[in-house]
Steps between C-alpha positions, in 0.01 A plus 500: 500500500229724367496669164622863483144627490375269774535490874845447643565319825689719743537224758814339356761774459726289274205431270414870497860590408499245218173642369652851493811366326283353225307826471829692453586308184414788268720737704786253516487453123456868407807512274369202305151652489637828367714324241201305371263798514705762318535400134834483325563709190379219272162481678445870565232537233322174583445549874344792684773565760288756682217251552743227605656732759157596632411132540828427681443800726145384577627150579756645742243723669252212531769279656604775744140577599425132553810447716428812703142387564612153609773635728266751665235231543747268674625781722141576601420131564814442705454825693150387590636169628764689704231721652293196597802322647593810701150512646522131590847553645368769734250248638749212529844647566651170615426321170842443337352343185282806448802729540694291249214522248472875556873550435478285186213709361673828592808385309285433192362852503 
């Protein structure tokens, strides 16, 4: 699997789902993130809560932007494959394997 900033394979849907699950970690742990970001009364003077909240917000926005880019990229890639398979299907309408592949790719989209 590729790193969050790198290229993601859209071929294997299960792998793609797992990649997105890993990228959602910050969202899934938001309560914990908030609890560790906002200082308790004893630390209020030692930590800049405003800066910590800004950093948490930026981390969330970066994660959301990254996921959105990856999802849209995979939709575009898979849509392109579907278009190609449809064109091939028009030429060879009796090809059952081609129809099966087309249906598989359409389901991914």
